[in-house]
Each structure stands twice: as C-alpha cells, then as structure tokens.
N, C-alpha and C positions, 0 to 999 in steps of 0.2 A: 745424131747419136741414136743407135738402135736400141729399143726397149720392147722386146716382144712379150707376148703373153704365154710363152713357153713355160711348161710346168715340169716339176721334178717327177711327176707320176710316170711319164714316158720312160725315163731312165730307170725308175724302180721296176717297171714291168720287164724291161730288157735284162736287167741284172738278175731278177728273180728267175727268168727263163734260163739264165746261164748257171743257176745254182749258187749265186753269190749272196752274201749278206754283210751288213755293216756290224761292226762289233762295238763301236762307240761313236759318240757324236763329236764332230770337230768344233772348235771354238767359233763363236759367231762374229759378226761384223764388228771391227774395232778392237777385238781382243788380240793383242800382239803376242803371239806365242813365242816369239824370238826371245823374250825376256823372262819367260816362265821356266821354272825349274821343276822337272818331274822325274820320277824314277825311270831308270833305263828299262825299256820294254824288253822282256826276255826274248832272246833269239833274234833280235833286230840289229843291235849294234854288234858288229864283229869285234872279237877281242883283238888287241894289238898283238901282232905276230911275234911270239917270243924268239923265233929264229932270226928275225930281222936285225936284232941288235948285233948279231955276229957278222953282218954284211958291211962292207966298206961303203962310204958315201958314194964312191964311183959306181960300185955294183948296184946300189939302190937307184942311182940316177938313170940307169939304163934297164932296170928290171921291169918286166911286164907288170901292169897293175893286177892286183887280186880282183877277180870278178865275183860278185855276189848276186845271185838270182833270188830275189825276195818275194816274187809273186805279187798278189794284190794286198797292199798294206795301207793302213790309215795314214793320212798326211801328217798329223801332229806328231805322233811317236817317231815317224821317219825323220822329220825335221830335227827333233831333239837328239836322235841318234847321230845324225850328221854333225850337229853342233858339238856333241860330246866327243865323238871320234876326233874332230878337228882340234878341240881344246886339249885332249889328252895325248895326241900324237907327238912323237919326238922325231929327232933327226934319223932315228933308226926304224921308223914306221913305214911299211910299204904303202904305196899309193893303192887306191881301190876304185873300182867302177861298180856301182849298184844299179842293176836292172830291175825294174818293177813297174807296177801300175798302181794308181790310186782310185779309191771310190770317188764319186763326184765331189769336187771342191773347186771354188774360185780362190785364187791367191793373187795378192798384189804386193809390189815391192815397197821399199822404204820411201820412194818418191811417188808412190801411187796417188792418183788424184780421184776425188770422189765422183766427179762427173763421168768417169769411165766405168764405174762399178755397176753391177746389176741391182735391181730393187731388193730391198732387205727381205721382202716376203717371197723371194724366188724359189724357196724350198731347198736351196743348196747352201752349205756353209760357205762363208766369205771370210778369208783369213789373211791378215796382214803378216808379212814375213820379212826376213832380213836380207833378201836378195835385191839385186837391181831390177829395174824394169817396172812396167805397169801391170795391169790385170790380165790374167789368163785363166783358162779352164783346164782341169785335169779330170779324167774319168777312165773307166775300164775301156780297153781298146786303144789306149794311148801308151806308146812305149816311152818310158822315162829312163834316162841314163844319168845318174848323179856321178859327177867327177870329183873325187876326193884326191886332189893332186898337190904335191909339194912343188910349187912353181920355182922357188929359189933353188931347190936341189936339181931340178931339171933345167934351170937357167932359161926359163921362158917367162914372158910377161902375160898380163891378163888378156890383152888384145890377141896375143899369139894363141892362147887357149881358146878364146872365142872363135877365132878363124879356124882353128884346128877342128873344133866340134862341128862348125858349119861345114867344113870340107868333108868330114866323115859322112855327113848326111848327103851332101852333094854326090860323093863317090858312090854311096849306097844306091841312090836313085838312078844315077847314070848307068850303072851296070844292069839295071832293070829297064833301060830304055826311056827313062823319065828325065827330061831336061829341066833342071832347076837352077836357081840363081840366088845370089846374095842381094841385099839392098844397102846402099851406103846410109849409115846413120840409123839403120833399123835392123839390129841383129836378128838372125833367123834365116830360114830357107823358104823360098817362094817358088811356086810353079804357076806360070802364066798369071802372075799378080796375086795369087792366093797363097796364104801362109800355110805351110805344111809342118814346119818345125819351129819351135820357140826356144830361146835361150835366156838364162838368167843365172848369174853367179854371185857368190859372196867370197871375198878373200879375207882371211884372218891369219895373221902371223905368217904370211907368205904362202898359205895353203888355201885351196879352193874347196867349196862345196856348193850344192845345188848343181845345175847342169842343163840338160836339154830334154825336150819332149817332142816326139814324132807322132803325128796323127796317123794311126793305122786303120782301125775301124771304129774309132770312138764316135759317140753321138755328137753331131755338130750343132744341134739345136741350142745348147746353152751358150754358144758363142754369139748367138743373136741377141742375147741379153746384155752384152758388154761391148766396149770398144776394144777389140783384141790388141793387147800390147800398147794401148793408148791411141789407137788409130780408128776413128769413127768409120763405120761401113767397110772395114777391111775384110775381104772374103777369106775364108779358110777352106782347106781341102784335106783329103786323107788319101793314103795310098790305095785303099780299096776302090775309091772312085776313079783312080787313075789306071786301073787295070792290073794293079799289083796284088796278087791274091796270096802271097806268102803270109804265114802266120806271124803273130807278134813275137813268138819265141824264135822263129827262124830269122826274122829281121833283127832281133836283139843280138843273136850270135854274129851275124854279119856286121852289124854296127860296131860291136866290140872289136872285131878284127880290124875295121877301118881306123878306129880310134887308137888302138895299140900300135898299128903300123905307123900312123902319123906321129905319135909320140916318139917312136924310135927314130923316125926320119928327122924330127926336130933336134933330137939329141945328137944325131950324126952331124948335122949342119953346124952345131955349136963346136 
C-alpha cells in the first residue's frame, strides 16, 4: 500500500497560479455528509423544469439530458444538490448531466475500507459518501460528469449505465488515437494498465446520481497517498500525459456528445 509524503502545498501553489480559491472547508474523515441536511446552495441545484410536466413519458424517455456546466464547485454542496435533485424529481423531470471540477478532495464509498485511505494529516479533506466503490481523488483538471438519469423510464439497468459511461470515455479516447479498455470486476477505463477514468453511482428510486471522473491535467501526486479504487499500487494516468492536449471544456463537450448518443442508442434497442 502506497503512503507517500506528498503534501497539499503543491496543489495549493498550482491552484493559486490558476487564480482559484476555496470558499469553504469540506467535512473531515469520518463525517458522512450523505446523511447531513443543509440548505440548498444558490445557483447549484437546477430547478425542476416546469415544461417537463407537459411531456409524455415516451417523449421524456428519448429526450436528450439537460446539460449543466457548473465550473469549479465544492464537493459537499454538489453532493447535497444531487441528493436533493434526485429526492425531488418526479416522473416528469428531465434527466441531467452535470459537468464540473472539484477542489482537492478524497472521497470513499459506502463499502470503503480504512486501509485504502490516505493519512488523516494529508492536508486534503477525506469524505465518506453514498456512492459505490472505494477511495478516489478529485481535483482541478479532472473532468467530472454526474449522470442524473431515470433508469426505469429509459428501461436500462445499473450495469447498462456503467457500461454506457465507460463506453463514452472509450469512444472519446479512441477518436483521439488512444487505445483504452475496461477491466472485468473493476469499473472504469484503463490505458496500458493505468486508470484514467473512475466510476461510481448511487441509485435511489430508480434514478442515478454521481457518475464518472476523467483525468485530464489533474495533479496525480495525491493518488500516491491512496489505493485508487481499492487497488494497491494501481497506476493512474491523464490525457495530457498521453499526448491529448484538448482543454477540459472541449473534452467535456465531446464526452457529453458520446453519452447522449449512447443513451439514444440504448433507447432505440429497447
């Protein structure tokens, strides 16, 4: 198990150079924010579309998801926004895809094991959340796509959605000349054995939230302090190191196109 002496100061320097700053402190180790009730952050949770109620279930099942570009947002308020959106959505609520980045944070799922986590004094918040999977790292330069999808309405299962999100990343990398692959029993996308994209979902009432993260030009140092996704010594990589120089915004646009196309193809097969 890797436990490096990497410190948060390197990330702080990089983020300050980009003109970014944190606005609040995320919960610390052991604080399960999935059970915490907080006020809805202004401008973060999109309102339920009032026009959606006029659409038929069939129309909604084939409708393209609403895409929200949220920029750099804190993890805790974003999680609460996803939970609230999912709890309040109805059969007339449009599906949504949220594109964003997070300030540095380690998160681990409901089955997360302590031996995979970083040291408590690592200088980065460590947050237990309500998704599946083990520990991972999020930070600026990592493209995150949260998928708020009504699976029952689209007549797809959880495994279908996982494979769909993986396929979207595979297709995105393939068109840039990067050969990537899946691994049986280890959700995500890998390039020559190194993980480049991680997945984690939560299903509530037949609807998903959380989603995928793709390493673009994120700092990789923090991954040395954990067992990524529960695998000791699992290498990680990023698109920048593979010769893909597209910006995170451009990759986000292309990724959304892949996801929506695959959602449409899934519905057609049904």
